[in-house]
C-alpha atoms as an extended CHARMM CRD file, in Angstrom:
* protein
*
       162  EXT
         1         1  UNK       CA             96.1800000000       90.6570000000       -0.8600000000  PROA      1               0.0000000000
         2         2  UNK       CA             98.1550000000       90.3210000000        2.3520000000  PROA      2               0.0000000000
         3         3  UNK       CA             99.1580000000       86.7360000000        3.0610000000  PROA      3               0.0000000000
         4         4  UNK       CA            100.2190000000       85.7090000000        6.5210000000  PROA      4               0.0000000000
         5         5  UNK       CA            103.2580000000       83.5000000000        6.7800000000  PROA      5               0.0000000000
         6         6  UNK       CA            102.7350000000       80.0490000000        8.2190000000  PROA      6               0.0000000000
         7         7  UNK       CA            106.3410000000       80.1030000000        9.4730000000  PROA      7               0.0000000000
         8         8  UNK       CA            107.2430000000       81.2150000000       12.9730000000  PROA      8               0.0000000000
         9         9  UNK       CA            109.8820000000       83.9460000000       13.3710000000  PROA      9               0.0000000000
        10        10  UNK       CA            112.3720000000       81.3600000000       14.6770000000  PROA      10              0.0000000000
        11        11  UNK       CA            111.7910000000       79.1480000000       11.6300000000  PROA      11              0.0000000000
        12        12  UNK       CA            112.2150000000       82.1340000000        9.2790000000  PROA      12              0.0000000000
        13        13  UNK       CA            115.5300000000       82.9650000000       10.9510000000  PROA      13              0.0000000000
        14        14  UNK       CA            116.7520000000       79.3880000000       10.4780000000  PROA      14              0.0000000000
        15        15  UNK       CA            115.6490000000       79.3790000000        6.8260000000  PROA      15              0.0000000000
        16        16  UNK       CA            117.3820000000       82.7210000000        6.1190000000  PROA      16              0.0000000000
        17        17  UNK       CA            120.6150000000       81.5950000000        7.7780000000  PROA      17              0.0000000000
        18        18  UNK       CA            120.5440000000       78.3940000000        5.7430000000  PROA      18              0.0000000000
        19        19  UNK       CA            120.0160000000       80.3480000000        2.5220000000  PROA      19              0.0000000000
        20        20  UNK       CA            122.8950000000       82.7140000000        3.4070000000  PROA      20              0.0000000000
        21        21  UNK       CA            125.2110000000       79.7740000000        4.1120000000  PROA      21              0.0000000000
        22        22  UNK       CA            124.3410000000       78.1540000000        0.7720000000  PROA      22              0.0000000000
        23        23  UNK       CA            124.9290000000       81.4820000000       -1.0220000000  PROA      23              0.0000000000
        24        24  UNK       CA            128.3280000000       81.9780000000        0.6920000000  PROA      24              0.0000000000
        25        25  UNK       CA            129.3960000000       78.4850000000       -0.3860000000  PROA      25              0.0000000000
        26        26  UNK       CA            128.1640000000       79.0860000000       -3.9330000000  PROA      26              0.0000000000
        27        27  UNK       CA            130.1500000000       82.3240000000       -4.2210000000  PROA      27              0.0000000000
        28        28  UNK       CA            133.3950000000       80.5020000000       -3.4090000000  PROA      28              0.0000000000
        29        29  UNK       CA            133.1690000000       78.0830000000       -6.3500000000  PROA      29              0.0000000000
        30        30  UNK       CA            135.4740000000       78.6970000000       -9.3540000000  PROA      30              0.0000000000
        31        31  UNK       CA            132.5560000000       78.4330000000      -11.7830000000  PROA      31              0.0000000000
        32        32  UNK       CA            130.6650000000       81.1990000000      -10.0170000000  PROA      32              0.0000000000
        33        33  UNK       CA            133.8100000000       83.3650000000       -9.8110000000  PROA      33              0.0000000000
        34        34  UNK       CA            134.3150000000       82.9700000000      -13.5780000000  PROA      34              0.0000000000
        35        35  UNK       CA            130.6780000000       83.8860000000      -14.1810000000  PROA      35              0.0000000000
        36        36  UNK       CA            131.0500000000       87.0530000000      -12.0730000000  PROA      36              0.0000000000
        37        37  UNK       CA            134.2750000000       88.0000000000      -13.8530000000  PROA      37              0.0000000000
        38        38  UNK       CA            132.6070000000       87.6020000000      -17.2650000000  PROA      38              0.0000000000
        39        39  UNK       CA            129.5780000000       89.6230000000      -16.1750000000  PROA      39              0.0000000000
        40        40  UNK       CA            131.7670000000       92.4410000000      -14.8430000000  PROA      40              0.0000000000
        41        41  UNK       CA            133.8230000000       92.5040000000      -18.0420000000  PROA      41              0.0000000000
        42        42  UNK       CA            130.7760000000       92.5720000000      -20.3350000000  PROA      42              0.0000000000
        43        43  UNK       CA            128.8720000000       95.1320000000      -18.2310000000  PROA      43              0.0000000000
        44        44  UNK       CA            131.7410000000       97.3140000000      -16.9870000000  PROA      44              0.0000000000
        45        45  UNK       CA            130.2850000000      100.5860000000      -18.3260000000  PROA      45              0.0000000000
        46        46  UNK       CA            126.8760000000       99.7740000000      -16.8560000000  PROA      46              0.0000000000
        47        47  UNK       CA            128.4750000000       98.9810000000      -13.4910000000  PROA      47              0.0000000000
        48        48  UNK       CA            130.6190000000      102.1450000000      -13.6000000000  PROA      48              0.0000000000
        49        49  UNK       CA            127.5920000000      104.3120000000      -14.4200000000  PROA      49              0.0000000000
        50        50  UNK       CA            125.6170000000      102.7350000000      -11.5910000000  PROA      50              0.0000000000
        51        51  UNK       CA            128.4800000000      103.3100000000       -9.1310000000  PROA      51              0.0000000000
        52        52  UNK       CA            128.8710000000      106.9110000000      -10.2840000000  PROA      52              0.0000000000
        53        53  UNK       CA            125.1480000000      107.5980000000       -9.7080000000  PROA      53              0.0000000000
        54        54  UNK       CA            125.3500000000      106.0050000000       -6.2610000000  PROA      54              0.0000000000
        55        55  UNK       CA            128.4040000000      108.0990000000       -5.3160000000  PROA      55              0.0000000000
        56        56  UNK       CA            126.7550000000      111.3160000000       -6.5440000000  PROA      56              0.0000000000
        57        57  UNK       CA            123.6480000000      110.5150000000       -4.5380000000  PROA      57              0.0000000000
        58        58  UNK       CA            125.7270000000      109.9000000000       -1.3930000000  PROA      58              0.0000000000
        59        59  UNK       CA            127.7010000000      113.1160000000       -2.0130000000  PROA      59              0.0000000000
        60        60  UNK       CA            124.4600000000      115.0930000000       -2.3600000000  PROA      60              0.0000000000
        61        61  UNK       CA            123.1440000000      113.6740000000        0.9300000000  PROA      61              0.0000000000
        62        62  UNK       CA            126.3890000000      114.5620000000        2.7450000000  PROA      62              0.0000000000
        63        63  UNK       CA            126.3980000000      118.0880000000        1.3100000000  PROA      63              0.0000000000
        64        64  UNK       CA            122.7820000000      118.5720000000        2.4110000000  PROA      64              0.0000000000
        65        65  UNK       CA            123.6740000000      117.2110000000        5.8610000000  PROA      65              0.0000000000
        66        66  UNK       CA            126.3390000000      119.9070000000        6.2820000000  PROA      66              0.0000000000
        67        67  UNK       CA            124.0420000000      122.7060000000        5.0880000000  PROA      67              0.0000000000
        68        68  UNK       CA            124.9130000000      122.8250000000        1.3640000000  PROA      68              0.0000000000
        69        69  UNK       CA            127.2500000000      125.8270000000        1.6410000000  PROA      69              0.0000000000
        70        70  UNK       CA            130.7810000000      126.6760000000        2.7280000000  PROA      70              0.0000000000
        71        71  UNK       CA            131.0120000000      126.6810000000        6.5350000000  PROA      71              0.0000000000
        72        72  UNK       CA            133.8920000000      129.1740000000        6.6670000000  PROA      72              0.0000000000
        73        73  UNK       CA            132.6290000000      132.4990000000        8.0660000000  PROA      73              0.0000000000
        74        74  UNK       CA            135.4150000000      134.2840000000        6.1500000000  PROA      74              0.0000000000
        75        75  UNK       CA            134.4350000000      132.7200000000        2.7890000000  PROA      75              0.0000000000
        76        76  UNK       CA            135.1660000000      135.0760000000       -0.1020000000  PROA      76              0.0000000000
        77        77  UNK       CA            131.8110000000      134.2490000000       -1.6940000000  PROA      77              0.0000000000
        78        78  UNK       CA            129.0290000000      136.3060000000       -0.0780000000  PROA      78              0.0000000000
        79        79  UNK       CA            126.8250000000      134.1330000000        2.1930000000  PROA      79              0.0000000000
        80        80  UNK       CA            129.1420000000      131.1510000000        1.5810000000  PROA      80              0.0000000000
        81        81  UNK       CA            129.6890000000      129.2330000000       -1.6450000000  PROA      81              0.0000000000
        82        82  UNK       CA            126.7950000000      126.8930000000       -2.4140000000  PROA      82              0.0000000000
        83        83  UNK       CA            127.9670000000      125.4870000000       -5.7650000000  PROA      83              0.0000000000
        84        84  UNK       CA            128.1910000000      121.7460000000       -5.0920000000  PROA      84              0.0000000000
        85        85  UNK       CA            130.9310000000      121.3890000000       -7.7070000000  PROA      85              0.0000000000
        86        86  UNK       CA            133.2400000000      123.4560000000       -5.4640000000  PROA      86              0.0000000000
        87        87  UNK       CA            132.3090000000      122.0690000000       -2.0580000000  PROA      87              0.0000000000
        88        88  UNK       CA            134.7460000000      119.7040000000       -0.3600000000  PROA      88              0.0000000000
        89        89  UNK       CA            134.7250000000      117.7340000000        2.8840000000  PROA      89              0.0000000000
        90        90  UNK       CA            137.5310000000      118.8600000000        5.1810000000  PROA      90              0.0000000000
        91        91  UNK       CA            138.9180000000      117.3450000000        8.3740000000  PROA      91              0.0000000000
        92        92  UNK       CA            138.6280000000      120.0020000000       11.0790000000  PROA      92              0.0000000000
        93        93  UNK       CA            141.6110000000      118.7980000000       13.1380000000  PROA      93              0.0000000000
        94        94  UNK       CA            144.0340000000      118.2490000000       10.2210000000  PROA      94              0.0000000000
        95        95  UNK       CA            143.9890000000      114.4620000000       10.7080000000  PROA      95              0.0000000000
        96        96  UNK       CA            142.9780000000      113.5960000000        7.1510000000  PROA      96              0.0000000000
        97        97  UNK       CA            146.1780000000      111.7280000000        6.3800000000  PROA      97              0.0000000000
        98        98  UNK       CA            145.8640000000      109.4430000000        9.4060000000  PROA      98              0.0000000000
        99        99  UNK       CA            142.4240000000      108.1180000000        8.5410000000  PROA      99              0.0000000000
       100       100  UNK       CA            142.4870000000      108.1590000000        4.7700000000  PROA      100             0.0000000000
       101       101  UNK       CA            139.1180000000      106.7150000000        3.6990000000  PROA      101             0.0000000000
       102       102  UNK       CA            137.9830000000      106.1780000000        0.0900000000  PROA      102             0.0000000000
       103       103  UNK       CA            135.3730000000      108.7700000000       -0.8890000000  PROA      103             0.0000000000
       104       104  UNK       CA            132.2460000000      106.5430000000       -1.0420000000  PROA      104             0.0000000000
       105       105  UNK       CA            133.1780000000      104.9860000000        2.3100000000  PROA      105             0.0000000000
       106       106  UNK       CA            133.7290000000      108.4500000000        3.7800000000  PROA      106             0.0000000000
       107       107  UNK       CA            130.2350000000      109.5120000000        2.7050000000  PROA      107             0.0000000000
       108       108  UNK       CA            128.7210000000      106.4050000000        4.2780000000  PROA      108             0.0000000000
       109       109  UNK       CA            130.7990000000      106.9330000000        7.4420000000  PROA      109             0.0000000000
       110       110  UNK       CA            129.5190000000      110.5230000000        7.7600000000  PROA      110             0.0000000000
       111       111  UNK       CA            125.8930000000      109.5640000000        7.1610000000  PROA      111             0.0000000000
       112       112  UNK       CA            126.0530000000      106.6920000000        9.6720000000  PROA      112             0.0000000000
       113       113  UNK       CA            127.8210000000      108.7640000000       12.3720000000  PROA      113             0.0000000000
       114       114  UNK       CA            126.0840000000      112.1280000000       12.0980000000  PROA      114             0.0000000000
       115       115  UNK       CA            126.7770000000      113.2200000000       15.6670000000  PROA      115             0.0000000000
       116       116  UNK       CA            130.5450000000      112.7590000000       15.5250000000  PROA      116             0.0000000000
       117       117  UNK       CA            130.7400000000      113.8200000000       11.8720000000  PROA      117             0.0000000000
       118       118  UNK       CA            129.8550000000      117.4180000000       12.7700000000  PROA      118             0.0000000000
       119       119  UNK       CA            132.8160000000      117.4430000000       15.1710000000  PROA      119             0.0000000000
       120       120  UNK       CA            135.3120000000      115.8020000000       12.7910000000  PROA      120             0.0000000000
       121       121  UNK       CA            134.4160000000      117.2140000000        9.3660000000  PROA      121             0.0000000000
       122       122  UNK       CA            133.2630000000      120.4570000000        7.8030000000  PROA      122             0.0000000000
       123       123  UNK       CA            132.1420000000      121.5320000000        4.3540000000  PROA      123             0.0000000000
       124       124  UNK       CA            134.3810000000      124.1160000000        2.6940000000  PROA      124             0.0000000000
       125       125  UNK       CA            134.5510000000      125.5080000000       -0.8030000000  PROA      125             0.0000000000
       126       126  UNK       CA            137.7330000000      124.6480000000       -2.6910000000  PROA      126             0.0000000000
       127       127  UNK       CA            139.2200000000      128.1350000000       -2.1090000000  PROA      127             0.0000000000
       128       128  UNK       CA            138.6470000000      128.0920000000        1.6530000000  PROA      128             0.0000000000
       129       129  UNK       CA            139.9360000000      124.5100000000        1.9050000000  PROA      129             0.0000000000
       130       130  UNK       CA            143.1990000000      125.3590000000        0.1240000000  PROA      130             0.0000000000
       131       131  UNK       CA            143.6280000000      128.5990000000        2.0700000000  PROA      131             0.0000000000
       132       132  UNK       CA            143.1800000000      126.6500000000        5.3270000000  PROA      132             0.0000000000
       133       133  UNK       CA            145.6770000000      124.0180000000        4.1780000000  PROA      133             0.0000000000
       134       134  UNK       CA            148.2120000000      126.7340000000        3.3620000000  PROA      134             0.0000000000
       135       135  UNK       CA            147.7000000000      128.7770000000        6.5500000000  PROA      135             0.0000000000
       136       136  UNK       CA            147.8370000000      125.7500000000        8.8640000000  PROA      136             0.0000000000
       137       137  UNK       CA            150.6540000000      124.1410000000        6.8710000000  PROA      137             0.0000000000
       138       138  UNK       CA            148.6390000000      120.9550000000        6.3240000000  PROA      138             0.0000000000
       139       139  UNK       CA            150.5870000000      120.0840000000        3.1620000000  PROA      139             0.0000000000
       140       140  UNK       CA            153.7620000000      119.1750000000        5.0530000000  PROA      140             0.0000000000
       141       141  UNK       CA            154.4870000000      115.4680000000        4.7930000000  PROA      141             0.0000000000
       142       142  UNK       CA            152.0200000000      114.9310000000        1.9560000000  PROA      142             0.0000000000
       143       143  UNK       CA            154.5860000000      114.0190000000       -0.6770000000  PROA      143             0.0000000000
       144       144  UNK       CA            153.1210000000      111.2600000000       -2.8020000000  PROA      144             0.0000000000
       145       145  UNK       CA            155.0330000000      108.0200000000       -2.6790000000  PROA      145             0.0000000000
       146       146  UNK       CA            154.2350000000      107.4780000000       -6.3190000000  PROA      146             0.0000000000
       147       147  UNK       CA            156.7490000000      110.1130000000       -7.4450000000  PROA      147             0.0000000000
       148       148  UNK       CA            159.2490000000      108.1640000000       -9.4880000000  PROA      148             0.0000000000
       149       149  UNK       CA            161.7470000000      110.9200000000      -10.1610000000  PROA      149             0.0000000000
       150       150  UNK       CA            163.8480000000      111.0540000000       -6.9870000000  PROA      150             0.0000000000
       151       151  UNK       CA            165.4290000000      114.4410000000       -7.8220000000  PROA      151             0.0000000000
       152       152  UNK       CA            162.0140000000      116.1470000000       -7.8760000000  PROA      152             0.0000000000
       153       153  UNK       CA            161.1850000000      114.6540000000       -4.4990000000  PROA      153             0.0000000000
       154       154  UNK       CA            164.5180000000      115.7740000000       -3.0180000000  PROA      154             0.0000000000
       155       155  UNK       CA            164.0260000000      119.2770000000       -4.4770000000  PROA      155             0.0000000000
       156       156  UNK       CA            160.5720000000      119.4840000000       -2.8860000000  PROA      156             0.0000000000
       157       157  UNK       CA            161.9370000000      118.3710000000        0.4910000000  PROA      157             0.0000000000
       158       158  UNK       CA            164.6220000000      121.0590000000        0.3230000000  PROA      158             0.0000000000
       159       159  UNK       CA            161.9510000000      123.6980000000       -0.3290000000  PROA      159             0.0000000000
       160       160  UNK       CA            159.8480000000      122.4850000000        2.6070000000  PROA      160             0.0000000000
       161       161  UNK       CA            162.8230000000      122.6920000000        5.0110000000  PROA      161             0.0000000000
       162       162  UNK       CA            163.6120000000      126.2830000000        3.9670000000  PROA      162             0.0000000000
C-alpha cells in the first residue's frame, strides 16, 4: 500500500533539519558518549568484522573498475596477473607520499572520482609495483619516522647516498 505524505516538500525539509539538529545535540552529551564507548567496547569484534567486510567490498569494486588485472604491459604473468590478493593500487606519477590517504578513503576517493582516478592511479601486481618502485627510485625519502634505533636510520641514509 503506497501512502501519500500529507507534508509538503518544504515542510519535510524543515522536519528533517530539525531532527538532524536534535541528533547532533544528543551526540554531544556525555551520557550518549559513554553509551557509544560501552557499545564499541562490547561489540568491538562485530564492528571490526563489519568494517573488514566493507573494506573488502570497496577493494573489489576498485579492482573491477581498473579491469581486475595488472595494467603493466611487461607483467611477468602471461596476460597480466588477475589474482586479487596480489593486486595493488599504484600512483602513476610517484606522488603517493604527498597525498597519503588511508586505504578505505582511497577506495572511496577512486570510486567517486572515476575520471581522474584513471589518470592518477593504476592497478599493478605486487611484483610489477615493486619493480617500478625500484626502477624509478620511488623508495628514496621513505624512511619511516617510527624507527627508534638512530644508528639503523643513519646506516640506511649512508647506503642511499652511495
